[in-house]
N, CA, C and O atoms as a DFTB+ gen file, in Angstrom:
568 C
 N C O
     1  1      44.403     -37.933      15.399
     2  2      44.292     -36.700      16.155
     3  2      45.247     -35.636      15.620
     4  3      44.878     -34.475      15.446
     5  1      46.472     -36.057      15.366
     6  2      47.478     -35.146      14.865
     7  2      47.075     -34.591      13.494
     8  3      47.293     -33.416      13.196
     9  1      46.472     -35.474      12.654
    10  2      46.053     -35.073      11.325
    11  2      44.901     -34.056      11.401
    12  3      44.858     -33.123      10.599
    13  1      43.984     -34.219      12.336
    14  2      42.850     -33.303      12.487
    15  2      43.317     -31.914      12.921
    16  3      42.786     -30.907      12.454
    17  1      44.295     -31.859      13.799
    18  2      44.836     -30.572      14.243
    19  2      45.540     -29.869      13.075
    20  3      45.418     -28.654      12.913
    21  1      46.264     -30.628      12.277
    22  2      46.955     -30.056      11.122
    23  2      45.950     -29.480      10.125
    24  3      46.151     -28.380       9.609
    25  1      44.884     -30.206       9.856
    26  2      43.841     -29.722       8.934
    27  2      43.174     -28.481       9.514
    28  3      42.941     -27.511       8.793
    29  1      42.867     -28.499      10.797
    30  2      42.235     -27.349      11.451
    31  2      43.141     -26.111      11.342
    32  3      42.662     -25.036      10.982
    33  1      44.431     -26.243      11.644
    34  2      45.361     -25.118      11.548
    35  2      45.508     -24.630      10.104
    36  3      45.641     -23.429       9.866
    37  1      45.484     -25.552       9.146
    38  2      45.549     -25.166       7.744
    39  2      44.320     -24.350       7.359
    40  3      44.448     -23.334       6.674
    41  1      43.138     -24.773       7.784
    42  2      41.913     -24.042       7.476
    43  2      41.903     -22.660       8.136
    44  3      41.492     -21.686       7.505
    45  1      42.341     -22.556       9.375
    46  2      42.404     -21.267      10.062
    47  2      43.379     -20.342       9.331
    48  3      43.080     -19.166       9.124
    49  1      44.533     -20.864       8.944
    50  2      45.520     -20.077       8.209
    51  2      44.940     -19.602       6.880
    52  3      45.125     -18.447       6.495
    53  1      44.241     -20.492       6.181
    54  2      43.629     -20.138       4.910
    55  2      42.559     -19.045       5.098
    56  3      42.472     -18.130       4.278
    57  1      41.759     -19.128       6.149
    58  2      40.727     -18.128       6.419
    59  2      41.368     -16.770       6.757
    60  3      40.896     -15.735       6.289
    61  1      42.408     -16.767       7.543
    62  2      43.096     -15.511       7.891
    63  2      43.713     -14.895       6.636
    64  3      43.627     -13.683       6.433
    65  1      44.331     -15.716       5.800
    66  2      44.925     -15.213       4.563
    67  2      43.843     -14.627       3.652
    68  3      44.059     -13.581       3.041
    69  1      42.702     -15.275       3.554
    70  2      41.595     -14.763       2.745
    71  2      41.082     -13.437       3.278
    72  3      40.800     -12.520       2.507
    73  1      40.959     -13.332       4.594
    74  2      40.498     -12.084       5.211
    75  2      41.495     -10.944       4.942
    76  3      41.100      -9.834       4.586
    77  1      42.779     -11.235       5.116
    78  2      43.804     -10.218       4.868
    79  2      43.776      -9.791       3.401
    80  3      43.917      -8.606       3.103
    81  1      43.597     -10.731       2.494
    82  2      43.547     -10.406       1.076
    83  2      42.347      -9.511       0.751
    84  3      42.498      -8.509       0.052
    85  1      41.163      -9.863       1.249
    86  2      39.972      -9.048       0.947
    87  2      40.095      -7.648       1.548
    88  3      39.669      -6.677       0.923
    89  1      40.663      -7.524       2.737
    90  2      40.857      -6.194       3.328
    91  2      41.872      -5.390       2.520
    92  3      41.703      -4.183       2.351
    93  1      42.904      -6.028       2.029
    94  2      43.894      -5.344       1.197
    95  2      43.282      -4.829      -0.097
    96  3      43.577      -3.714      -0.528
    97  1      42.439      -5.634      -0.711
    98  2      41.760      -5.203      -1.935
    99  2      40.846      -4.018      -1.647
   100  3      40.791      -3.074      -2.434
   101  1      40.138      -4.059      -0.538
   102  2      39.241      -2.956      -0.164
   103  2      40.024      -1.667       0.070
   104  3      39.603      -0.597      -0.371
   105  1      41.154      -1.762       0.759
   106  2      41.993      -0.586       1.015
   107  2      42.554      -0.042      -0.301
   108  3      42.587       1.172      -0.502
   109  1      42.989      -0.915      -1.185
   110  2      43.533      -0.497      -2.479
   111  2      42.476       0.244      -3.295
   112  3      42.750       1.317      -3.833
   113  1      41.274      -0.318      -3.392
   114  2      40.208       0.315      -4.178
   115  2      39.801       1.655      -3.569
   116  3      39.575       2.621      -4.298
   117  1      39.706       1.724      -2.245
   118  2      39.352       2.986      -1.584
   119  2      40.394       4.056      -1.821
   120  3      40.044       5.210      -2.070
   121  1      41.663       3.703      -1.751
   122  2      42.739       4.661      -2.010
   123  2      42.754       5.132      -3.441
   124  3      42.998       6.308      -3.709
   125  1      42.496       4.226      -4.367
   126  2      42.473       4.596      -5.779
   127  2      41.316       5.552      -6.076
   128  3      41.498       6.532      -6.798
   129  1      40.135       5.281      -5.530
   130  2      38.992       6.171      -5.741
   131  2      39.237       7.549      -5.127
   132  3      38.891       8.570      -5.721
   133  1      39.834       7.569      -3.939
   134  2      40.130       8.856      -3.297
   135  2      41.140       9.646      -4.121
   136  3      40.990      10.856      -4.290
   137  1      42.150       8.984      -4.627
   138  2      43.156       9.670      -5.439
   139  2      42.545      10.215      -6.724
   140  3      42.862      11.332      -7.133
   141  1      41.684       9.450      -7.355
   142  2      41.032       9.914      -8.583
   143  2      40.112      11.091      -8.313
   144  3      40.061      12.028      -9.109
   145  1      39.386      11.059      -7.206
   146  2      38.448      12.148      -6.917
   147  2      39.176      13.435      -6.545
   148  3      38.618      14.519      -6.719
   149  1      40.392      13.349      -6.042
   150  2      41.157      14.541      -5.699
   151  2      42.017      15.012      -6.864
   152  3      42.264      16.211      -6.996
   153  1      42.471      14.109      -7.698
   154  2      43.348      14.460      -8.806
   155  2      42.579      15.097      -9.944
   156  3      43.065      16.061     -10.536
   157  1      41.393      14.594     -10.275
   158  2      40.656      15.102     -11.430
   159  2      40.322      16.584     -11.308
   160  3      40.525      17.308     -12.283
   161  1      39.812      17.099     -10.150
   162  2      39.574      18.540     -10.071
   163  2      40.867      19.341     -10.235
   164  3      40.859      20.417     -10.834
   165  1      41.957      18.830      -9.715
   166  2      43.227      19.549      -9.845
   167  2      43.636      19.627     -11.313
   168  3      44.129      20.661     -11.762
   169  1      43.440      18.568     -12.047
   170  2      43.788      18.562     -13.469
   171  2      42.861      19.491     -14.237
   172  3      43.318      20.257     -15.085
   173  1      41.565      19.433     -13.951
   174  2      40.593      20.270     -14.651
   175  2      40.798      21.756     -14.368
   176  3      40.478      22.589     -15.217
   177  1      41.317      22.103     -13.207
   178  2      41.379      23.496     -12.771
   179  2      42.759      24.138     -12.910
   180  3      42.902      25.333     -12.653
   181  1      43.748      23.394     -13.299
   182  2      45.105      23.931     -13.317
   183  2      45.260      25.095     -14.282
   184  3      46.165      25.910     -14.103
   185  1      44.416      25.202     -15.291
   186  2      44.560      26.241     -16.294
   187  2      44.046      27.614     -15.899
   188  3      44.282      28.582     -16.621
   189  1      43.349      27.727     -14.772
   190  2      42.826      29.023     -14.353
   191  2      43.926      29.868     -13.717
   192  3      44.603      29.428     -12.789
   193  1      44.093      31.073     -14.223
   194  2      45.025      32.034     -13.639
   195  2      44.225      33.313     -13.456
   196  3      43.801      33.932     -14.432
   197  1      44.020      33.708     -12.206
   198  2      43.138      34.838     -11.931
   199  2      43.633      35.655     -10.760
   200  3      44.480      35.209      -9.987
   201  1      43.100      36.849     -10.637
   202  2      43.456      37.726      -9.531
   203  2      42.218      38.403      -8.977
   204  3      41.183      38.475      -9.638
   205  1      42.338      38.894      -7.767
   206  2      41.250      39.607      -7.096
   207  2      41.824      40.931      -6.596
   208  3      42.889      40.959      -5.979
   209  1      41.114      42.024      -6.864
   210  2      41.581      43.337      -6.419
   211  2      40.382      44.220      -6.096
   212  3      39.237      43.804      -6.270
   213  1      40.641      45.424      -5.633
   214  2      39.590      46.398      -5.358
   215  2      38.570      45.941      -4.347
   216  3      37.373      46.159      -4.533
   217  1      39.020      45.313      -3.281
   218  2      38.113      44.737      -2.286
   219  2      37.490      45.840      -1.434
   220  3      38.187      46.688      -0.877
   221  1      36.151      45.807      -1.346
   222  2      35.418      46.764      -0.504
   223  2      34.284      46.031       0.187
   224  3      33.744      45.055      -0.333
   225  1      33.933      46.516       1.363
   226  2      32.756      45.975       2.035
   227  2      31.977      47.134       2.645
   228  3      32.434      47.779       3.588
   229  1      30.794      47.387       2.089
   230  2      29.898      48.403       2.650
   231  2      28.563      47.729       2.917
   232  3      28.351      47.189       4.003
   233  1      27.665      47.752       1.951
   234  2      26.396      47.024       2.098
   235  2      26.602      45.531       1.872
   236  3      25.779      44.711       2.278
   237  1      27.670      45.200       1.242
   238  2      28.027      43.820       0.950
   239  2      29.451      43.788       0.436
   240  3      30.102      44.827       0.319
   241  1      29.917      42.632       0.140
   242  2      31.276      42.431      -0.319
   243  2      31.351      42.729      -1.817
   244  3      30.505      42.262      -2.579
   245  1      32.349      43.498      -2.245
   246  2      32.540      43.816      -3.653
   247  2      34.021      43.726      -3.982
   248  3      34.869      44.058      -3.155
   249  1      34.328      43.275      -5.192
   250  2      35.716      43.159      -5.637
   251  2      35.748      43.016      -7.148
   252  3      34.718      42.811      -7.791
   253  1      36.936      43.126      -7.699
   254  2      37.145      42.931      -9.137
   255  2      37.820      41.575      -9.318
   256  3      38.856      41.297      -8.715
   257  1      37.216      40.738     -10.158
   258  2      37.754      39.416     -10.492
   259  2      38.379      39.510     -11.877
   260  3      37.703      39.863     -12.844
   261  1      39.673      39.195     -11.977
   262  2      40.384      39.291     -13.245
   263  2      40.831      37.910     -13.704
   264  3      41.584      37.228     -13.008
   265  1      40.368      37.508     -14.865
   266  2      40.826      36.270     -15.497
   267  2      41.999      36.664     -16.390
   268  3      41.806      37.283     -17.436
   269  1      43.196      36.312     -15.985
   270  2      44.403      36.811     -16.640
   271  2      44.529      36.317     -18.078
   272  3      43.971      35.284     -18.447
   273  1      45.262      37.065     -18.869
   274  2      45.421      36.787     -20.296
   275  2      46.007      35.400     -20.537
   276  3      45.608      34.724     -21.485
   277  1      46.938      34.965     -19.706
   278  2      47.583      33.676     -19.926
   279  2      46.849      32.519     -19.252
   280  3      47.390      31.419     -19.139
   281  1      45.628      32.765     -18.808
   282  2      44.772      31.693     -18.316
   283  2      44.371      30.811     -19.500
   284  3      44.195      31.305     -20.614
   285  1      44.230      29.533     -19.262
   286  2      43.864      28.615     -20.349
   287  2      42.368      28.592     -20.631
   288  3      41.948      28.127     -21.690
   289  1      41.555      29.088     -19.698
   290  2      40.111      28.907     -19.811
   291  2      39.361      30.198     -19.518
   292  3      39.849      31.083     -18.815
   293  1      38.163      30.274     -20.076
   294  2      37.236      31.332     -19.702
   295  2      36.526      30.892     -18.424
   296  3      36.254      29.706     -18.236
   297  1      36.232      31.838     -17.557
   298  2      35.517      31.536     -16.311
   299  2      34.027      31.724     -16.569
   300  3      33.619      32.723     -17.162
   301  1      33.216      30.771     -16.128
   302  2      31.768      30.905     -16.307
   303  2      31.059      31.228     -14.996
   304  3      29.958      31.779     -14.999
   305  1      31.688      30.886     -13.885
   306  2      31.048      31.104     -12.582
   307  2      32.118      31.464     -11.557
   308  3      33.208      30.891     -11.561
   309  1      31.802      32.422     -10.676
   310  2      32.704      32.809      -9.590
   311  2      32.002      32.482      -8.275
   312  3      30.870      32.906      -8.047
   313  1      32.678      31.727      -7.412
   314  2      32.119      31.357      -6.117
   315  2      32.842      32.121      -5.018
   316  3      34.067      32.236      -5.028
   317  1      32.065      32.646      -4.062
   318  2      32.596      33.411      -2.935
   319  2      32.117      32.749      -1.650
   320  3      30.932      32.449      -1.506
   321  1      33.044      32.519      -0.713
   322  2      32.703      31.959       0.605
   323  2      33.362      32.838       1.656
   324  3      34.574      33.048       1.614
   325  1      32.587      33.350       2.589
   326  2      33.134      34.240       3.614
   327  2      33.589      33.456       4.834
   328  3      33.311      32.265       4.970
   329  1      34.299      34.155       5.721
   330  2      34.793      33.518       6.938
   331  2      33.680      33.255       7.950
   332  3      33.927      32.618       8.974
   333  1      32.458      33.731       7.688
   334  2      31.330      33.420       8.571
   335  2      30.352      32.470       7.866
   336  3      29.150      32.466       8.134
   337  1      30.916      31.665       6.953
   338  2      30.218      30.573       6.273
   339  2      29.028      31.001       5.431
   340  3      28.033      30.279       5.362
   341  1      29.108      32.144       4.798
   342  2      28.131      32.517       3.787
   343  2      28.765      32.207       2.435
   344  3      29.935      32.510       2.205
   345  1      27.987      31.603       1.550
   346  2      28.513      31.226       0.240
   347  2      27.533      31.642      -0.843
   348  3      26.318      31.540      -0.673
   349  1      28.073      32.110      -1.953
   350  2      27.256      32.441      -3.115
   351  2      28.068      32.182      -4.376
   352  3      29.276      32.414      -4.417
   353  1      27.377      31.696      -5.402
   354  2      28.005      31.471      -6.708
   355  2      27.341      32.411      -7.706
   356  3      26.117      32.543      -7.730
   357  1      28.152      33.056      -8.522
   358  2      27.662      34.038      -9.485
   359  2      27.969      33.562     -10.896
   360  3      29.127      33.343     -11.252
   361  1      26.930      33.407     -11.686
   362  2      27.082      33.033     -13.092
   363  2      27.551      34.269     -13.844
   364  3      26.739      35.006     -14.404
   365  1      28.836      34.491     -13.856
   366  2      29.428      35.660     -14.510
   367  2      30.495      35.198     -15.480
   368  3      31.596      34.852     -15.052
   369  1      30.210      35.181     -16.765
   370  2      31.265      34.824     -17.712
   371  2      32.379      35.875     -17.688
   372  3      32.127      37.072     -17.832
   373  1      33.595      35.411     -17.505
   374  2      34.768      36.294     -17.522
   375  2      35.771      35.666     -18.494
   376  3      36.534      34.777     -18.115
   377  1      35.768      36.130     -19.740
   378  2      36.700      35.556     -20.723
   379  2      38.150      35.833     -20.348
   380  3      38.446      36.734     -19.563
   381  1      39.043      35.043     -20.924
   382  2      40.480      35.250     -20.709
   383  2      40.841      36.688     -21.035
   384  3      40.375      37.249     -22.026
   385  1      41.670      37.274     -20.198
   386  2      42.161      38.620     -20.441
   387  2      41.184      39.722     -20.091
   388  3      41.401      40.875     -20.463
   389  1      40.120      39.400     -19.389
   390  2      39.156      40.437     -19.001
   391  2      38.856      40.331     -17.508
   392  3      39.329      39.421     -16.827
   393  1      38.068      41.271     -17.019
   394  2      37.720      41.265     -15.596
   395  2      36.251      41.604     -15.435
   396  3      35.602      42.092     -16.360
   397  1      35.741      41.336     -14.245
   398  2      34.344      41.626     -13.935
   399  2      34.260      42.125     -12.503
   400  3      34.952      41.622     -11.618
   401  1      33.410      43.113     -12.283
   402  2      33.143      43.586     -10.926
   403  2      32.083      42.688     -10.312
   404  3      30.999      42.523     -10.872
   405  1      32.395      42.112      -9.171
   406  2      31.469      41.228      -8.462
   407  2      30.967      41.975      -7.233
   408  3      31.760      42.419      -6.403
   409  1      29.650      42.113      -7.119
   410  2      29.032      42.757      -5.959
   411  2      28.093      41.750      -5.320
   412  3      27.245      41.169      -5.996
   413  1      28.244      41.543      -4.017
   414  2      27.440      40.546      -3.316
   415  2      26.751      41.192      -2.121
   416  3      27.052      42.325      -1.744
   417  1      25.835      40.457      -1.544
   418  2      25.216      40.874      -0.288
   419  2      25.870      40.167       0.891
   420  3      25.428      40.310       2.030
   421  1      26.915      39.410       0.617
   422  2      27.606      38.664       1.663
   423  2      28.402      39.597       2.565
   424  3      28.879      40.646       2.133
   425  1      28.537      39.203       3.808
   426  2      29.340      39.940       4.784
   427  2      30.493      39.054       5.238
   428  3      30.341      37.842       5.390
   429  1      31.630      39.669       5.450
   430  2      32.794      38.955       5.970
   431  2      33.349      39.747       7.150
   432  3      33.167      40.962       7.230
   433  1      34.023      39.055       8.060
   434  2      34.633      39.732       9.202
   435  2      36.108      40.012       8.949
   436  3      36.573      41.132       9.161
   437  1      36.841      39.008       8.500
   438  2      38.283      39.151       8.302
   439  2      38.678      38.845       6.861
   440  3      39.460      39.582       6.261
   441  1      38.137      37.752       6.302
   442  2      38.540      37.346       4.962
   443  2      37.415      36.637       4.229
   444  3      36.354      36.363       4.790
   445  1      37.672      36.348       2.968
   446  2      36.752      35.566       2.155
   447  2      37.570      34.799       1.128
   448  3      38.722      35.135       0.852
   449  1      36.957      33.767       0.571
   450  2      37.621      32.902      -0.389
   451  2      36.904      33.007      -1.732
   452  3      35.675      33.057      -1.786
   453  1      37.673      33.040      -2.804
   454  2      37.131      33.162      -4.158
   455  2      37.735      32.069      -5.025
   456  3      38.927      31.776      -4.929
   457  1      36.902      31.466      -5.874
   458  2      37.436      30.531      -6.854
   459  2      36.534      30.463      -8.080
   460  3      35.327      30.680      -7.982
   461  1      37.132      30.159      -9.248
   462  2      36.347      30.066     -10.479
   463  2      35.709      28.688     -10.627
   464  3      36.259      27.675     -10.194
   465  1      34.546      28.683     -11.244
   466  2      33.823      27.464     -11.548
   467  2      33.784      26.541     -10.325
   468  3      33.456      27.010      -9.235
   469  1      34.099      25.275     -10.457
   470  2      34.044      24.357      -9.320
   471  2      35.446      24.030      -8.834
   472  3      35.725      22.887      -8.474
   473  1      36.321      25.011      -8.820
   474  2      37.745      24.773      -8.546
   475  2      38.160      25.259      -7.166
   476  3      39.089      26.058      -7.044
   477  1      37.489      24.791      -6.138
   478  2      37.836      25.186      -4.772
   479  2      39.261      24.782      -4.418
   480  3      39.863      25.355      -3.510
   481  1      39.802      23.799      -5.129
   482  2      41.164      23.359      -4.869
   483  2      42.174      24.461      -5.164
   484  3      43.276      24.450      -4.616
   485  1      41.808      25.428      -6.038
   486  2      42.688      26.543      -6.369
   487  2      42.105      27.873      -5.909
   488  3      42.217      28.880      -6.608
   489  1      41.491      27.876      -4.745
   490  2      40.869      29.096      -4.212
   491  2      41.930      30.090      -3.730
   492  3      43.045      29.715      -3.368
   493  1      41.549      31.352      -3.740
   494  2      42.379      32.412      -3.157
   495  2      41.635      32.956      -1.946
   496  3      40.418      33.135      -1.991
   497  1      42.360      33.219      -0.868
   498  2      41.800      33.835       0.322
   499  2      42.222      35.293       0.331
   500  3      43.410      35.608       0.271
   501  1      41.231      36.183       0.406
   502  2      41.483      37.624       0.363
   503  2      41.080      38.242       1.699
   504  3      40.143      37.783       2.352
   505  1      41.798      39.284       2.092
   506  2      41.598      39.909       3.391
   507  2      40.985      41.293       3.237
   508  3      41.294      42.017       2.291
   509  1      40.113      41.655       4.173
   510  2      39.442      42.951       4.123
   511  2      40.360      44.102       4.512
   512  3      40.060      45.256       4.208
   513  1      41.480      43.806       5.182
   514  2      42.375      44.875       5.637
   515  2      43.352      45.347       4.555
   516  3      44.255      46.133       4.843
   517  1      43.184      44.880       3.327
   518  2      44.002      45.371       2.230
   519  2      45.214      44.520       1.900
   520  3      45.921      44.811       0.935
   521  1      45.473      43.472       2.679
   522  2      46.595      42.592       2.348
   523  2      46.331      41.895       1.014
   524  3      45.186      41.782       0.575
   525  1      47.374      41.443       0.397
   526  2      47.261      40.739      -0.874
   527  2      46.580      39.391      -0.668
   528  3      46.740      38.755       0.373
   529  1      45.822      38.968      -1.668
   530  2      45.172      37.656      -1.593
   531  2      46.238      36.565      -1.645
   532  3      47.266      36.715      -2.304
   533  1      45.980      35.478      -0.948
   534  2      46.910      34.362      -0.947
   535  2      46.221      33.139      -1.520
   536  3      45.003      32.997      -1.419
   537  1      46.988      32.274      -2.109
   538  2      46.462      31.057      -2.709
   539  2      47.356      30.640      -3.841
   540  3      48.456      31.168      -4.010
   541  1      46.885      29.693      -4.616
   542  2      47.677      29.170      -5.730
   543  2      48.003      30.287      -6.712
   544  3      47.120      31.037      -7.126
   545  1      49.250      30.390      -7.073
   546  2      49.694      31.355      -8.077
   547  2      50.705      30.634      -8.970
   548  3      51.770      30.236      -8.500
   549  1      50.378      30.464     -10.255
   550  2      51.310      29.753     -11.132
   551  2      52.577      30.549     -11.350
   552  3      52.594      31.753     -11.093
   553  1      53.634      29.916     -11.813
   554  2      54.870      30.655     -12.087
   555  2      54.622      31.755     -13.111
   556  3      53.821      31.587     -14.031
   557  1      55.309      32.878     -12.950
   558  2      55.142      34.017     -13.848
   559  2      55.719      33.699     -15.224
   560  3      56.744      33.028     -15.348
   561  1      55.042      34.194     -16.246
   562  2      55.518      34.006     -17.611
   563  2      56.465      35.105     -18.035
   564  3      57.000      35.062     -19.143
   565  1      56.685      36.081     -17.186
   566  2      57.576      37.206     -17.522
   567  2      59.025      36.798     -17.440
   568  3      59.911      37.615     -17.690
């Protein structure tokens, strides 16, 4: 009887240890995939240095998108998302050191967000009341 209880407790302990191990592996793999999916866009997008100016809203939202000279990459697409959940992407090549006027039919109430290519992680939020855009800004090279 004593031997059967010992074997039973050993098997229960072994099953609990196996369950804990499989859950730990699942948590580890999930965390690693999440870290990779968040890190890769940040690495791909770190080279963009851009500014937004000349913001106007009449028939639609309009602004000047400037890809700064010390940006590492040319911009191929500019995405705009307004505070009332309207989004549009514009296939507008903007080489380093140049700018492009972006005119949209989108409407915003207070602000809108702009980012190059698929780099929402480095988006800038711009305000219609004339305040400066806020968002990622790399250290100045001056």
